[in-house]
N, C-alpha and C positions, 0 to 999 in steps of 0.2 A: 641162611648163612651163606657167606661167600669165602672162597679160599683167598689167602693173601700171604705174600712173602715179606717178611720183616727181619731186620737185624735183631739178635737176641737182646741187645741193650734196651729195646723199647719196653721190655717187661720190668726194667729197673727205673724207668723215668716217671717222674711226677712233678708237676709244678710246685714250687716251694713258696709261691705267693709273696707275702710281705717280707719274707726272709731273703728274697733275691736282691742282689746288689745292683741290678739293672732293671729297666722297665721296658716291656714290649709295647707300651702305650705312648711312647715318645719318639718323635723324629721320623716316623714312617707314614706313608700313605696307607690308609685303612679303607679297603673297599668293602661294600655292603651288598650282599646278594639280594635279588629281587624279593624272594620269599620273606627274608628278615626285614627288608624295608617296608613291606606291606604290613608285617606284624607290628613294626614300630608305630605305624599310623593308627593302630588300634589301642595302644597303651593308655591306661587311665590314670596311672600314678602321676599326681600333679607335678612334682618337681622333675621327674625323669621324662615325662611326656613333653614338658616345655623344652627341655634340653634336646630331645630327639627331634622335635619340630624345627628347632633353630639350627642345629649343628649337623644333621644328616641331610645331605642334599643330593638330588638326582645327578647322575653322571651322564649327561645327555650325549656326550661324545662317544660313549661306549654302547654297543648294541648287545653285548654279552650280558646275560642275566647274572653271571657271577660278579660283574662289576657294575651293577645297576645303579648304585649310589656310592657315596663316600662320606666318611666322618671328617668334618673339618677340624683342624688343629688350632690351638690358641697361639698367642704371640711367641710362646716358648717352645712351639712345636710339640705340645702335649695334647693328648686327647681330652676333650672337655668332660668326658665321662669318668676320668681318673679321679679318685678320691685322694685326700691328703696322705693317706698311708700307702699310696701307690697301687691300690687295688681298684677293681672296676665297679663303678656304680650300677651299671646294668646287671652284672652278675649278682651283686649284693641285693639289690631291690627287686629284680624281676626273675632271677634264676638263670642257670646256664643255658637253658633252651632258647633264651632271647639273644644270645650272642650271635653275631654274624659268623659266617663260615670262617672268615679270616681269623677272628679272635678265638673262636671255639677250638680250632685245630692247631694253631701255632703252639710249639714249633714243629709240629708233625707235618710231613710233606708226602703227598701221594703222587705216584707215577703209574703208568700203565704200559705193559708189554703184551701186545696182542690183546687178549681178553683178560689177562691176568693183572690184578692190582698189587702194587707194592707200596710200602709205607716206611718212612725213615724220619730222621730228625735233622733240622738245620742247626748249625752250631752257633748261630747268632744269639741263641739263648744260653746264658752262663751255665745253668744246670744241665742242659743238653750237652754242652761242650764237655763238662766234667764226666758225665755218664758215658759219653762216646770215647773221648780221648784217653781216659785213664784206665782202660781195659788192658791190663798187661798181657793177657793171653791173646789179644787181637779180637777182631770182630767175627762173630759167627752169624749164620742166617738160618731161619726156620720157616717152614710153611705151616700156617695156622688158619683159623677161621675167625670171621667177625660178622656181625649182623649186616645184611645187605643195605640197610638204611643208614649205616654209619656216615656221619657228615664229613665232608672233605672235598676240596676241589682237586681235580686231577690236573697236574701240571704237565710235564713232558709225557708224550705218548709215542710209542714206537710200533711201527707196522712191521710185523715179522715177515710179511711177503716181500718187503723191500730189503730186509736184513735177516735172511734165513739163518745166518750163522751167528746171530747175536749171542745166544746162550753159550755156545762153545767159546767164543772170543771173550765174553765177560768173565766166565768161570776161570779161564786161563789167566786173564789179567789180574784178577783178585788173588789167584794162587801165586802168581809171580810177585805181586806186591807184598804178600805175607810170608815170602820165603826169606828168612832172616840170615841166610848164608852171607849176604852182602849188605852194606849200608843202603838206606833208602835211595840215596843219590845214584848209586850204581844200578839199582833196580829200575829207576825211572829212565836212565839212559837205555837200558836193554829194552824197556817198554817202547821207547821211541824207535829203536831199530826194528823191533817186531812190527810196529805200525807201518813203518816205511816199507818193509818187505811185503806186508799184506796188501798195501795200496798199489803195489807194482803189478799185482796179478789180476787177471780176469776172473770174474765170478766162477766160471766153470772150472778153471785151474785151481782156484783157491779151495773149492769144496774138496778136491782130491788131495791137495798138498797140505791143508791146514793142520791135520794131526801131526805130521812130520815136522812142520815148521814150529809148532808149539813145543814139541819135545826138544828140538834143537835149541831154542832160545831159553828154555828152562835149564837145560844142561850147561849153558854158558855161565851160569852162576857159580859152577864148580870148576870152571876152566881157569886155573891160576894165571896162565900166560895171557889169556884173553882179558881177564879182569884187570891185570896190571896195565894192559894197553889202554883200557878205558880210564883208569886212574891217571894216566899220563896225559889225558886230554886237558889242555890248559884252560882254566877259567879266565874270564875277563872282568876283573873288578872295576875297571874304568866304566864299562857298560853298566854294571849293576849299580854303581854309585851315581852315575848320571840318571839312572832310572829313579833313584831316591830323590834326586833334585826335582825330577819331573813331578813327583808326588806332591810337592809343594803347590805347583800350579793346579793340579787336579783338586787338591784340597780346597783351593779358593773357589772352585766352581761347583762344589758339592756341599750338601748339608751334613757335614761330619759331626759326630757327637763330641762333646768335650773330652770324654774318656779316650776316644780314638786320637784326638788332637794331642792329648798328653803323651800318648805313645809315640806319635809322629815326632813331636818335639824332642823326645828322648833319643829317637833315631838320629835326628839332625845334629843334636848336641854331642851325642856319643861318638859319632863318626866325623865330627868337625865339618859338617856340610853347611854352607852358607844358605840361609833361606831367602836372601834378597837377590832376586834374579837380575837386578840392575847393577850389582857390583861385579867387579872383575872376577873371573873364575879363580878360585884359590888353588894352591898346590895340591893336586889330587893325590900326590904321594903320601901326604899326611893322613888323608882319609883312608887310603889303602893300608897304611901301617896300623891305624886304629882298628880297622876291620879285621885284619889278620890277627892282631893281639886278642881281640874279643873272641874271635873264632877259636883260637887255640886254647885260651885260658878258661873260657866259659861255655861256649856253644858245644864244642866237640866233647868235652868231658860229660856234659849233661846228656847229650844224645847217646853216648856210649851206655849210659845207665837207663835212659828213658826214651830211646829212639822209637819205641812203639807208639808214642804220641803222634809223631808225624806220619807213621805208617797208618794209624787209625784214621787220621785226617784224610789221607789219600784214598783209602779204601771206602770210607763213607762218601767222599766226593764221587768216586766212580759209581757207587751203587745208586745214590739218589739222583744223579744227573743222567743216568742211562749211558754213561761213557762207554765207548768212544763214538757214539752216534747222536750226540747232543748238539752238534754243529754241522755245517754243510759237508765237511770232510773229516776223516779220522785224524788227519794231521792238525786241522784247525782245533779239534777237540783236545788233542794232545798239547798244542800250544797254550790253550787257555788253562789247562791243568798246571803246566809248568809256570805260567805267570802267577797263578795263585800260590804255588809252592815257593817260588822265588821271593815274592812279596812277604810271605810269612817268615821265611828264613832271614831276610834282610832286616825286618822289624825286630826279630828276636836278637840278632847280633848287635843292632844299634842300641836296643834297650840294655843289653848286658854291658855294652861299652860304657853307657851312662851310669848305670847303677853298680858296676863292677861285681856283678853276680848274675846268675840266671837260675831262677827257681821255678818249681812246678806252677805256682800261682801266677807268676809272670807270664809263663808260656800259655796257660789257659786263657788268661785275659787278653793276651796279644792275639791269639787265634780268634777268639770270640768277637773282639772288637773289629778286627779286620774283615771277618766274614760278614758282620753286620753292616760295615761300610760298603763292601763289595756287592753283596746280594740284594741289598735294599736300596742301593743307589747305583743303578747300572751304568750311569755316565762315568763313574770312577774307573771301573774296569775297562770300559770301552775307550776311555781316554788313554790309558796305558797301552792298550792293544793298538790303537790308531797310531800312537807315537812310535811303536815298534815297526809297524808296517810302513809308515812314512820314511823311517830310517833304513828300511831294508833288512830289519832284524827279525825276519819271519821265516827262516829256514831251519831245517833240522839241526844243522851245525850250530846255529845260534842258540837253539834250545839246550844243546849239550854244554855250551859255554856258560849259559845261565845257571845250569845245575851244579857244575863243578866250581870249586874255589880256585 
């Protein structure tokens, strides 16, 4: 057995198979590890063997055994092994032990901190999204054990020699994000200020000052005068709505699902955003008015009752990505988190404007489809990021402008 750190929600998750409203066998690149590829070459089942020979091909550009081969998709971007009921032919005819690592473990995700293994769920799976996001009491974490031979590819790895304060910083950030004294937007702004402060210090000074700094920024949540000053930071809806227009261009260069495109069109229609880049720019004031109306009538009332949904999204993102050490700098990690958060919020408000309501099911589908688009098509998110950098919108001040309305 090996020790492993997991969120408590993993004990409640199980694949619902044919009852799922989405499929994890469509639209994604499916890599096959070397061991599974070799097993596929030994399969004797007539129909399955023929399909495996035809549709599982060596990935000769990759030297990594985890991406030794790949499953080819059909003209509709579906896996050739998928049956009419949406289930897996390999699983049905050969058994779970013949699934490649990618299919066997999805939507579970492994990371490593030092020698310690962690496991979480990615929210691109609808059932995982429900299990994670709808926990009203927030996300808790437990240390448990699992067999050493448990299958799973280790994604992000963190070297504790390079980041000796990782555990202190991560525990503080999750505590900050789960402190419901203030709305999640205020918590995210304070997180940015904390990261800015930490990055200004040398490692030797940080080790001495970190406990006091963490106490200071946690206490700011209860400082009414300070909180009011943060609330007075003016958002920039022009910037956010121009970002929505850019989504149209990124959509054209990525393989987005029909379900995500339906949400995107609701965003565009609901906020009166023109999808034709060749037309003259319309009056942005109309879009701002629609955004504000949807925010006040639908988004804000919903979040006052179920704000824990976005909190759970943020905390799960922090845990599974080893935030804030998942990019070159802590600020870059923070910027990517805020991009994710802003895109989700923008889509929710656009959907609500179109449908004149915002329900729990709408929110879950919105987050699930956006995560599926972002995490499995990296060009989407990188396009948004590059556009911000090219426009000079990559400072801490711009992050705060994106968070606030």
